[in-house]
PAPA-711481 format. One record per residue: residue number from 1; x negated, y, z negated of N, C-alpha, C in turn; residue in one letter. Coordinates in nm, 2 decimals. Atoms other than C-alpha are relative to their C-alpha. Layout:
  num      nX      nY      nZ     caX     caY     caZ      cX      cY      cZ  residu
  NUM       X       Y       Z       X       Y       Z       X       Y       Z       A
...
This chain:
  num      nX      nY      nZ     caX     caY     caZ      cX      cY      cZ  residu
    1    0.02    0.05    0.14  -11.44   11.92   -9.75   -0.04    0.14   -0.10       X
    2    0.06   -0.06    0.11  -11.50   12.13  -10.07   -0.14    0.01    0.01       X
    3    0.15   -0.02   -0.03  -11.85   12.28  -10.07   -0.07   -0.13   -0.06       X
    4    0.11    0.11    0.08  -12.02   12.03  -10.33    0.09   -0.10   -0.07       X
    5   -0.05    0.11    0.04  -11.97   11.74  -10.48    0.07    0.03   -0.18       X
    6   -0.04   -0.05    0.11  -11.95   11.93  -10.83    0.13    0.02   -0.01       X
    7   -0.15   -0.05    0.00  -11.63   12.12  -10.73    0.10   -0.12    0.02       X
    8   -0.08    0.14   -0.04  -11.47   11.76  -10.62    0.02   -0.04   -0.15       X
    9    0.02    0.06    0.13  -11.57   11.64  -10.95    0.08    0.07   -0.11       X
   10   -0.12   -0.04    0.09  -11.40   11.88  -11.15    0.15    0.04    0.02       X
   11   -0.14    0.04   -0.06  -11.10   11.88  -10.97    0.07   -0.12   -0.04       X
   12   -0.03    0.11   -0.01  -11.09   11.53  -11.01    0.01   -0.02   -0.15       X
   13   -0.01    0.03    0.17  -11.14   11.54  -11.41    0.11    0.09   -0.03       X
   14   -0.09   -0.08    0.03  -10.88   11.83  -11.40    0.14   -0.09    0.03       X
   15   -0.15    0.07   -0.07  -10.61   11.60  -11.19    0.00   -0.12   -0.12       X
   16   -0.05    0.11    0.08  -10.70   11.30  -11.43    0.06    0.06   -0.15       X
   17   -0.09   -0.06    0.12  -10.63   11.51  -11.77    0.14    0.05    0.03       X
   18   -0.13   -0.02   -0.03  -10.33   11.63  -11.61    0.10   -0.12    0.02       X
   19   -0.07    0.12   -0.01  -10.19   11.30  -11.48   -0.02   -0.07   -0.14       X
   20   -0.02    0.09    0.13  -10.31   11.12  -11.82    0.08    0.05   -0.08       X
   21   -0.10   -0.05    0.10  -10.12   11.36  -12.02    0.14   -0.03    0.05       X
   22   -0.13    0.09   -0.03   -9.81   11.27  -11.80    0.03   -0.10    0.01       X
   23   -0.02    0.12    0.04   -9.85   10.94  -11.82   -0.03   -0.01   -0.14       X
   24    0.00    0.01    0.11   -9.91   10.96  -12.19    0.13    0.03   -0.08       X
   25   -0.11   -0.03    0.04   -9.58   11.14  -12.23    0.12   -0.09    0.04       X
   26   -0.08    0.15   -0.06   -9.42   10.82  -12.03   -0.01   -0.05   -0.11       X
   27    0.01    0.09    0.09   -9.57   10.60  -12.28    0.08    0.05   -0.15       X
   28   -0.07   -0.03    0.12   -9.42   10.80  -12.60    0.14    0.01    0.04       X
   29   -0.13   -0.05   -0.01   -9.07   10.90  -12.44    0.06   -0.15    0.10       X
   30   -0.05    0.08   -0.07   -9.01   10.58  -12.25   -0.06   -0.11   -0.06       X
   31    0.08    0.14    0.04   -9.26   10.28  -12.31    0.03   -0.03   -0.13       X
   32    0.00    0.03    0.17   -9.26   10.31  -12.68    0.13   -0.04   -0.02       X
   33   -0.13    0.10    0.03   -8.88   10.21  -12.69    0.02   -0.16   -0.01       X
   34    0.00    0.15   -0.01   -8.91    9.86  -12.57   -0.11   -0.06   -0.10       X
   35    0.15    0.08    0.11   -9.25    9.82  -12.78    0.06    0.01   -0.13       X
   36   -0.05    0.00    0.13   -9.06    9.90  -13.10    0.10   -0.08   -0.02       X
   37   -0.11    0.13   -0.05   -8.78    9.66  -12.97   -0.07   -0.11   -0.05       X
   38    0.07    0.13    0.04   -9.04    9.38  -12.96   -0.08    0.00   -0.14       X
   39    0.07    0.02    0.14   -9.23    9.46  -13.28    0.11   -0.02   -0.07       X
   40   -0.09    0.02    0.09   -8.90    9.44  -13.45    0.02   -0.18    0.01       X
   41   -0.02    0.17   -0.02   -8.84    9.08  -13.29   -0.15   -0.07   -0.06       X
   42    0.12    0.06    0.07   -9.20    9.00  -13.40    0.02    0.00   -0.16       X
   43    0.01    0.00    0.14   -9.13    9.11  -13.76    0.11   -0.10   -0.04       X
   44   -0.12    0.08    0.04   -8.79    8.90  -13.77   -0.04   -0.10    0.03       X
   45    0.04    0.14   -0.01   -8.99    8.58  -13.69   -0.05   -0.07   -0.12       X
   46    0.05    0.04    0.14   -9.15    8.57  -14.06    0.05    0.09   -0.08       X
   47   -0.04   -0.12    0.08   -8.93    8.85  -14.27   -0.04   -0.03   -0.13       X
   48    0.00    0.02    0.16   -9.03    8.68  -14.60   -0.16    0.01   -0.01       X
   49    0.15    0.04    0.01   -9.40    8.60  -14.52   -0.07   -0.13    0.09       X
   50    0.05    0.10   -0.09   -9.60    8.35  -14.32    0.04   -0.15   -0.04       X
   51   -0.02    0.14    0.06   -9.59    7.95  -14.32   -0.06   -0.03   -0.13       X
   52    0.04    0.04    0.13   -9.82    7.96  -14.61    0.02    0.09   -0.12       X
   53   -0.05   -0.07    0.11   -9.63    8.18  -14.85   -0.06    0.12    0.00       X
   54    0.06   -0.17    0.03   -9.82    8.51  -14.81    0.08    0.10    0.06       X
   55   -0.08   -0.11   -0.06   -9.65    8.81  -14.76   -0.08    0.07    0.09       X
   56    0.10   -0.07   -0.14   -9.73    9.03  -14.46   -0.04    0.14   -0.09       X
   57    0.06   -0.12    0.05   -9.96    9.33  -14.57    0.01    0.09    0.08       X
   58   -0.04   -0.17   -0.07   -9.88    9.69  -14.50   -0.12    0.01    0.14       X
   59    0.07   -0.01   -0.10  -10.05    9.76  -14.15   -0.12    0.11   -0.04       X
   60    0.11   -0.13    0.03  -10.39    9.96  -14.19    0.03    0.12    0.05       X
   61   -0.02   -0.14   -0.06  -10.30   10.21  -13.94    0.16    0.00    0.03       X
   62   -0.14   -0.01   -0.03   -9.94   10.32  -13.91    0.02    0.01    0.13       X
   63   -0.07    0.00   -0.14   -9.72   10.30  -13.62    0.00    0.16    0.08       X
   64    0.03   -0.12   -0.09   -9.73   10.68  -13.54   -0.14    0.02    0.04       X
   65    0.13   -0.01   -0.06  -10.12   10.70  -13.57   -0.04   -0.08    0.12       X
   66    0.04    0.13   -0.12  -10.13   10.39  -13.32    0.06    0.08    0.12       X
   67   -0.05   -0.15   -0.13   -9.90   10.65  -13.08   -0.08    0.07    0.04       X
   68    0.08   -0.10   -0.04  -10.11   10.89  -13.10   -0.12    0.00    0.06       X
   69    0.11    0.06   -0.07  -10.42   10.71  -13.05    0.01   -0.06    0.13       X
   70   -0.02    0.07   -0.14  -10.28   10.54  -12.76    0.03    0.09    0.11       X
   71   -0.01   -0.16   -0.10  -10.15   10.88  -12.58   -0.15    0.03    0.03       X
   72    0.15   -0.04   -0.02  -10.52   11.00  -12.66   -0.08   -0.05    0.09       X
   73    0.04    0.10   -0.06  -10.65   10.70  -12.49    0.02    0.02    0.12       X
   74   -0.04   -0.02   -0.16  -10.44   10.74  -12.19   -0.06    0.12    0.07       X
   75    0.06   -0.13   -0.07  -10.55   11.09  -12.15   -0.15   -0.01    0.03       X
   76    0.09    0.06   -0.01  -10.90   10.96  -12.17   -0.06   -0.08    0.13       X
   77    0.01    0.10   -0.10  -10.88   10.71  -11.94    0.05    0.07    0.14       X
   78   -0.02   -0.04   -0.11  -10.71   10.93  -11.71   -0.11    0.11    0.08       X
   79    0.10   -0.09   -0.01  -10.99   11.20  -11.70   -0.10   -0.11    0.06       X
   80    0.12    0.08   -0.05  -11.24   10.92  -11.63    0.04   -0.07    0.14       X
   81   -0.07    0.04   -0.13  -11.00   10.79  -11.35   -0.01    0.08    0.10       X
   82   -0.01   -0.14   -0.10  -11.00   11.12  -11.18   -0.12    0.03    0.04       X
   83    0.14   -0.02   -0.09  -11.37   11.15  -11.15   -0.05   -0.09    0.07       X
   84    0.03    0.11   -0.11  -11.41   10.81  -11.00    0.11    0.03    0.11       X
   85   -0.10   -0.01   -0.14  -11.12   10.89  -10.77   -0.07    0.12    0.10       X
   86    0.07   -0.12   -0.05  -11.30   11.23  -10.70   -0.13   -0.05    0.11       X
   87    0.12    0.04   -0.07  -11.61   11.04  -10.62    0.04   -0.09    0.14       X
   88   -0.08    0.11   -0.13  -11.40   10.76  -10.39    0.02    0.12    0.10       X
   89   -0.05   -0.10   -0.09  -11.27   11.07  -10.22   -0.09    0.05    0.09       X
   90    0.17   -0.05   -0.07  -11.61   11.22  -10.14   -0.06   -0.11    0.13       X
   91    0.08    0.15   -0.10  -11.74   10.86   -9.99    0.09   -0.01    0.10       X
   92   -0.11    0.03   -0.06  -11.40   10.84   -9.80    0.01    0.09    0.12       X
   93   -0.01   -0.12   -0.10  -11.45   11.15   -9.60    0.02   -0.06    0.18       X
   94   -0.02    0.04   -0.17  -11.45   10.96   -9.24    0.13   -0.07   -0.01       X
   95   -0.15    0.06   -0.04  -11.10   10.80   -9.31    0.07    0.11    0.00       X
   96   -0.11   -0.12   -0.02  -10.79   11.01   -9.21   -0.07    0.11    0.01       X
   97    0.04   -0.18    0.01  -11.00   11.34   -9.11    0.12    0.06    0.08       X
   98   -0.07   -0.09   -0.05  -10.71   11.42   -8.91    0.10    0.06   -0.08       X
   99   -0.11   -0.01    0.11  -10.50   11.43   -9.20   -0.03    0.14   -0.12       X
  100    0.04   -0.12    0.08  -10.47   11.77   -9.44   -0.06   -0.09   -0.15       X
  101    0.03    0.06    0.08  -10.65   11.70   -9.76    0.09   -0.03   -0.09       X
  102   -0.13    0.05    0.09  -10.32   11.69   -9.98    0.06   -0.14    0.06       X
  103   -0.03    0.13   -0.07  -10.20   11.41   -9.72   -0.09   -0.13   -0.06       X
  104    0.11    0.08    0.03  -10.53   11.23   -9.77    0.02   -0.04   -0.16       X
  105    0.01    0.00    0.14  -10.53   11.28  -10.16    0.09   -0.12   -0.05       X
  106   -0.11    0.04    0.02  -10.18   11.16  -10.18   -0.02   -0.16    0.03       X
  107    0.00    0.11   -0.07  -10.22   10.85   -9.97   -0.09   -0.08   -0.07       X
  108    0.12    0.07    0.11  -10.53   10.78  -10.17    0.04   -0.05   -0.12       X
  109   -0.05    0.02    0.11  -10.35   10.78  -10.48    0.09   -0.12   -0.01       X
  110   -0.12    0.10   -0.02  -10.06   10.56  -10.37   -0.08   -0.17    0.03       X
  111    0.08    0.13   -0.03  -10.33   10.30  -10.22   -0.06   -0.05   -0.14       X
  112    0.06    0.08    0.17  -10.52   10.29  -10.58    0.11   -0.07   -0.07       X
  113   -0.11    0.06    0.06  -10.18   10.23  -10.73    0.03   -0.11    0.03       X
  114   -0.04    0.12   -0.08  -10.08    9.97  -10.51   -0.11   -0.12   -0.05       X
  115    0.12    0.09   -0.01  -10.45    9.82  -10.54   -0.01   -0.08   -0.17       X
  116    0.05    0.03    0.15  -10.49    9.82  -10.95    0.11    0.01   -0.07       X
  117   -0.09   -0.01    0.08  -10.15    9.87  -11.07    0.12   -0.10    0.06       X
  118   -0.11    0.07   -0.05   -9.87    9.73  -10.84   -0.03   -0.15    0.05       X
  119    0.04    0.13   -0.04  -10.04    9.42  -10.70   -0.01   -0.08   -0.12       X
  120   -0.03    0.11    0.12  -10.12    9.27  -11.05    0.08    0.02   -0.08       X
  121   -0.13    0.00    0.06   -9.80    9.34  -11.18    0.09   -0.06    0.06       X
  122   -0.13    0.11   -0.08   -9.60    9.16  -10.93   -0.05   -0.15   -0.04       X
  123    0.06    0.11    0.03   -9.85    8.85  -11.02    0.03   -0.02   -0.15       X
  124   -0.02    0.00    0.14   -9.88    8.92  -11.37    0.03    0.12   -0.09       X
  125   -0.06   -0.09    0.04   -9.62    9.16  -11.51   -0.05   -0.01   -0.15       X
  126    0.03   -0.06    0.16   -9.71    9.34  -11.87    0.09   -0.06   -0.06       X
  127   -0.09    0.05    0.07   -9.56    9.17  -12.13    0.01    0.09   -0.17       X
  128    0.03   -0.07    0.12   -9.47    9.34  -12.49   -0.06   -0.07   -0.10       X
  129    0.02    0.07    0.12   -9.57    9.27  -12.83    0.10   -0.12   -0.01       X
  130   -0.04    0.13    0.05   -9.46    8.90  -12.96    0.01   -0.10    0.13       X
  131    0.00    0.07   -0.09   -9.52    8.78  -12.63   -0.15   -0.04    0.04       X
  132    0.15    0.02   -0.02   -9.83    8.59  -12.53   -0.09   -0.06   -0.10       X
  133    0.09    0.08    0.12  -10.08    8.35  -12.70   -0.14    0.08    0.00       X
  134    0.10   -0.03    0.01  -10.35    8.53  -12.85   -0.14   -0.11    0.06       X
  135    0.13    0.09   -0.01  -10.60    8.22  -12.76   -0.04    0.01    0.15       X
  136    0.02   -0.02   -0.16  -10.53    8.31  -12.37   -0.01    0.13    0.05       X
  137    0.01   -0.14   -0.04  -10.60    8.66  -12.39   -0.14    0.00    0.11       X
  138    0.10    0.01   -0.08  -10.94    8.60  -12.23    0.01   -0.04    0.16       X
  139   -0.04    0.08   -0.14  -10.83    8.38  -11.93    0.10    0.11    0.05       X
  140   -0.11   -0.11   -0.07  -10.53    8.65  -11.86   -0.07    0.11    0.05       X
  141    0.09   -0.15   -0.05  -10.76    8.94  -11.87   -0.09   -0.03    0.13       X
  142    0.10    0.05   -0.15  -11.00    8.75  -11.61    0.12   -0.03    0.10       X
  143   -0.07    0.03   -0.11  -10.68    8.66  -11.39    0.02    0.15    0.03       X
  144   -0.04   -0.11    0.00  -10.56    9.03  -11.43   -0.11    0.10    0.11       X
  145    0.09   -0.09   -0.05  -10.90    9.18  -11.31   -0.04   -0.07    0.13       X
  146    0.04    0.07   -0.15  -10.95    8.93  -11.02    0.10    0.04    0.07       X
  147   -0.08   -0.07   -0.11  -10.62    9.05  -10.87   -0.05    0.16    0.03       X
  148    0.03   -0.14   -0.02  -10.73    9.40  -10.94   -0.14    0.02    0.11       X
  149    0.10   -0.02   -0.10  -11.06    9.33  -10.73    0.03   -0.04    0.12       X
  150   -0.05    0.01   -0.14  -10.87    9.18  -10.46    0.08    0.08    0.07       X
  151   -0.06   -0.13   -0.04  -10.65    9.48  -10.45   -0.08    0.07    0.04       X
  152    0.07   -0.09   -0.06  -10.93    9.71  -10.41   -0.05   -0.05    0.15       X
  153    0.07    0.07   -0.10  -11.09    9.46  -10.15    0.14    0.02    0.12       X
  154   -0.12   -0.01   -0.09  -10.74    9.50   -9.96    0.02    0.16    0.05       X
  155    0.00   -0.12    0.00  -10.76    9.85  -10.00   -0.12    0.07    0.11       X
  156    0.12   -0.01   -0.06  -11.09    9.87   -9.85   -0.01   -0.04    0.16       X
  157   -0.06    0.04   -0.12  -11.00    9.65   -9.57    0.07    0.09    0.08       X
  158   -0.09   -0.08   -0.07  -10.71    9.86   -9.49   -0.04    0.11    0.07       X
  159    0.04   -0.15   -0.02  -10.93   10.17   -9.46   -0.06   -0.04    0.12       X
  160    0.08    0.06   -0.08  -11.17    9.96   -9.25    0.06   -0.01    0.16       X
  161   -0.10    0.02   -0.13  -10.88    9.85   -9.00    0.03    0.13    0.05       X
  162   -0.09   -0.12   -0.04  -10.73   10.20   -8.97   -0.12    0.09    0.07       X
  163    0.15   -0.07   -0.10  -11.10   10.35   -8.84    0.00   -0.09    0.10       X
  164   -0.02    0.09   -0.15  -11.11   10.05   -8.61    0.10    0.03    0.10       X
  165   -0.14   -0.02   -0.07  -10.79   10.16   -8.48    0.05    0.13    0.04       X
  166    0.00   -0.15    0.02  -10.83   10.52   -8.48    0.06    0.02    0.14       X
  167   -0.01   -0.01   -0.17  -10.82   10.50   -8.06    0.18   -0.03    0.02       X
  168   -0.10    0.08   -0.03  -10.48   10.32   -8.08    0.12    0.12   -0.06       X
  169   -0.12   -0.11    0.10  -10.13   10.54   -8.14    0.01   -0.03   -0.12       X
  170   -0.06    0.01    0.14   -9.99   10.61   -8.45    0.06   -0.14   -0.08       X
  171   -0.09    0.09    0.04   -9.73   10.36   -8.47   -0.08   -0.17    0.01       X
  172    0.08    0.17    0.02   -9.95   10.05   -8.36   -0.11    0.01   -0.10       X
  173    0.14    0.02    0.13  -10.24   10.15   -8.61    0.08   -0.01   -0.12       X
  174   -0.07    0.01    0.12   -9.96   10.19   -8.88    0.07   -0.14   -0.02       X
  175   -0.02    0.13    0.00   -9.82    9.87   -8.80   -0.08   -0.12   -0.03       X
  176    0.12    0.10    0.04  -10.12    9.66   -8.79   -0.06    0.00   -0.11       X
  177    0.07   -0.01    0.16  -10.26    9.81   -9.11    0.11   -0.06   -0.10       X
  178   -0.09    0.08    0.07   -9.91    9.72   -9.28    0.02   -0.14   -0.01       X
  179   -0.01    0.14    0.00   -9.88    9.36   -9.13   -0.13   -0.06   -0.10       X
  180    0.11    0.01    0.04  -10.25    9.32   -9.25   -0.01    0.01   -0.17       X
  181    0.00    0.00    0.16  -10.21    9.44   -9.62    0.11   -0.10   -0.04       X
  182   -0.10    0.10    0.04   -9.90    9.24   -9.63   -0.04   -0.15   -0.01       X
  183    0.04    0.15    0.02  -10.04    8.92   -9.54   -0.13   -0.04   -0.09       X
  184    0.13    0.01    0.10  -10.37    8.99   -9.76    0.05    0.00   -0.14       X
  185   -0.06   -0.04    0.09  -10.13    9.07  -10.05    0.06   -0.14   -0.03       X
  186   -0.05    0.12    0.03   -9.93    8.74  -10.00   -0.11   -0.10   -0.02       X
  187    0.11    0.10    0.04  -10.26    8.52   -9.99   -0.03    0.03   -0.16       X
  188    0.04   -0.05    0.15  -10.36    8.69  -10.33    0.11   -0.07   -0.07       X
  189   -0.11    0.03    0.11  -10.01    8.62  -10.49   -0.02   -0.15   -0.02       X
  190   -0.02    0.16   -0.02  -10.01    8.25  -10.39   -0.13   -0.05   -0.03       X
  191    0.11    0.10    0.05  -10.36    8.18  -10.46   -0.06    0.01   -0.15       X
  192    0.03   -0.05    0.12  -10.39    8.33  -10.79    0.08   -0.13   -0.09       X
  193   -0.12    0.04    0.09  -10.23    8.09  -11.09    0.06    0.07   -0.02       X
  194   -0.12   -0.06    0.08   -9.92    8.14  -11.27   -0.03    0.06   -0.10       X
  195    0.04   -0.07    0.11   -9.93    8.33  -11.56    0.02   -0.10   -0.11       X
  196    0.00    0.11    0.05  -10.03    8.10  -11.84    0.10    0.01   -0.12       X
  197   -0.10    0.00    0.10   -9.77    8.23  -12.11    0.14   -0.05    0.01       X
  198   -0.14    0.01   -0.03   -9.42    8.15  -12.15    0.08    0.10   -0.10       X
  199   -0.07   -0.10    0.06   -9.17    8.40  -12.28    0.11   -0.06   -0.12       X
  200   -0.07    0.07    0.14   -9.04    8.30  -12.63    0.16    0.02    0.03       X
  201   -0.14    0.00   -0.02   -8.67    8.24  -12.64    0.07    0.12   -0.09       X
  202   -0.04   -0.11    0.07   -8.63    8.50  -12.92   -0.02    0.15    0.07       X
  203    0.01   -0.15   -0.08   -8.73    8.81  -12.66    0.12    0.00    0.08       X
  204   -0.09   -0.07   -0.09   -8.45    8.99  -12.54   -0.04    0.02    0.15       X
  205    0.05   -0.02   -0.14   -8.46    9.01  -12.15    0.00    0.10    0.02       X
  206    0.02   -0.16   -0.02   -8.37    9.36  -12.15   -0.11    0.06   -0.04       X
  207    0.18   -0.05    0.06   -8.69    9.43  -12.38   -0.06   -0.01    0.07       X
  208    0.12    0.05   -0.10   -8.89    9.23  -12.15   -0.01    0.09    0.08       X
  209   -0.01   -0.08   -0.11   -8.82    9.40  -11.85    0.03    0.16    0.00       X
  210    0.00   -0.17    0.03   -8.75    9.77  -11.99   -0.16    0.03    0.02       X
  211    0.11   -0.04    0.00   -9.12    9.71  -12.11   -0.08   -0.01    0.12       X
  212    0.07    0.06   -0.13   -9.24    9.56  -11.80   -0.02    0.13    0.09       X
  213   -0.04   -0.12   -0.07   -9.06    9.85  -11.59   -0.08    0.12   -0.03       X
  214    0.04   -0.11    0.04   -9.18   10.13  -11.79   -0.15   -0.01    0.01       X
  215    0.14    0.02    0.00   -9.53   10.02  -11.80   -0.06    0.03    0.13       X
  216    0.01   -0.02   -0.12   -9.53   10.00  -11.45    0.01    0.18    0.05       X
  217   -0.02   -0.16   -0.02   -9.39   10.38  -11.42   -0.12    0.07   -0.06       X
  218    0.08   -0.07    0.04   -9.64   10.49  -11.66   -0.14    0.01    0.07       X
  219    0.11    0.00   -0.07   -9.92   10.37  -11.44    0.02    0.05    0.16       X
  220   -0.06   -0.10   -0.14   -9.73   10.53  -11.11   -0.06    0.12   -0.05       X
  221    0.04   -0.13    0.05   -9.77   10.83  -11.32   -0.13    0.06    0.00       X
  222    0.16   -0.05    0.02  -10.14   10.82  -11.38   -0.04    0.01    0.16       X
  223    0.11    0.00   -0.15  -10.27   10.70  -11.02    0.06    0.08    0.08       X
  224   -0.07   -0.08   -0.10  -10.01   10.86  -10.83    0.02    0.16   -0.01       X
  225    0.03   -0.11    0.04  -10.05   11.17  -11.01   -0.11    0.06   -0.01       X
  226    0.12   -0.05   -0.04  -10.38   11.20  -10.98   -0.01    0.03    0.14       X
  227    0.01   -0.04   -0.13  -10.36   11.19  -10.61    0.10    0.14    0.05       X
  228   -0.08   -0.10   -0.05  -10.10   11.45  -10.59   -0.04    0.14   -0.08       X
  229    0.07   -0.12    0.07  -10.28   11.69  -10.85   -0.13    0.04    0.08       X
  230    0.12    0.01   -0.07  -10.60   11.61  -10.70    0.00    0.11    0.12       X
  231   -0.04   -0.06   -0.11  -10.44   11.73  -10.38    0.04    0.15    0.01       X
  232   -0.02   -0.15    0.01  -10.29   12.05  -10.48   -0.12    0.08   -0.03       X
  233    0.14   -0.12    0.02  -10.63   12.14  -10.62   -0.08    0.02    0.10       X
  234    0.12    0.01   -0.12  -10.85   12.06  -10.33    0.06    0.05    0.13       X
  235   -0.04   -0.04   -0.11  -10.62   12.15  -10.05   -0.02    0.13    0.04       X
  236    0.04   -0.16   -0.05  -10.63   12.53  -10.09   -0.13    0.02    0.01       X
  237    0.09   -0.02    0.01  -10.98   12.52  -10.15   -0.06   -0.02    0.12       X
  238    0.03    0.05   -0.14  -11.05   12.33   -9.84    0.03    0.11    0.10       X
  239   -0.04   -0.14   -0.10  -10.85   12.60   -9.61   -0.08    0.13   -0.03       X
  240    0.06   -0.15    0.01  -11.02   12.88   -9.78   -0.13   -0.02    0.04       X
  241    0.15    0.01   -0.04  -11.35   12.72   -9.70    0.00    0.00    0.15       X
  242   -0.03    0.02   -0.11  -11.23   12.67   -9.34    0.01    0.12    0.05       X
  243   -0.02   -0.15   -0.07  -11.11   13.02   -9.29   -0.15    0.07   -0.03       X
  244    0.12   -0.07    0.03  -11.43   13.14   -9.44   -0.11   -0.02    0.11       X
  245    0.11    0.05   -0.08  -11.66   12.91   -9.20    0.05    0.08    0.14       X
  246   -0.03   -0.05   -0.09  -11.44   13.03   -8.91   -0.04    0.18    0.03       X
  247    0.07   -0.12    0.02  -11.52   13.39   -9.02   -0.14    0.05    0.01       X
  248    0.18    0.00    0.00  -11.87   13.34   -9.04   -0.03   -0.03    0.16       X
  249    0.04    0.04   -0.12  -11.88   13.21   -8.72    0.04    0.12    0.13       X
  250   -0.05   -0.09   -0.08  -11.70   13.46   -8.53   -0.09    0.16   -0.01       X
């Protein structure tokens, strides 16, 4: 391990900032395209005003400012997630001890992505503007967070199972863990209720799925990116520490 938690935390913050910036660029260059298309659909529903005859007021914040603010928010979230990632990495040092730090970090990043992004996306895929009833937002949020918690529990359970099967051969260990994860994920997907909102007829299918897939790509860039960058930052330091320790002992 790198010598102190402070050094791990600093690397986690740096990894989160870099991955957050990459995710923000995906948002700008990829996700923004279906967002603008969905906003056009929303505006087309009432071109002259609402049902009461009131004209639409100009937005208080321009779309450009919203995009910049959203990108800044992604970077800030990335830094926070990077710090949490580094903390969790430090606490999980008993897992996968036979793997190099880079491999452990990447595996950890992929696991976090699966738990907090992929599993919820499969059950409750993200919807663009003009989709979703505002009155169900709290219910939808609760369902989404419930799947996230369940996903994190699955990751913890998979790590515990892998540790318990450490004495087994790698093929047996990997097969058992994958089967357990698949079974647990299937239970979660079946147990949680269906999405409460329907897709409006005027929402183009291509816009809907372009937004959903680009949103997933943005989350993958953030979580997997943190794992990759953190691994690149911590692996050389860990190897350097080991070499120094061996030299001291010799």
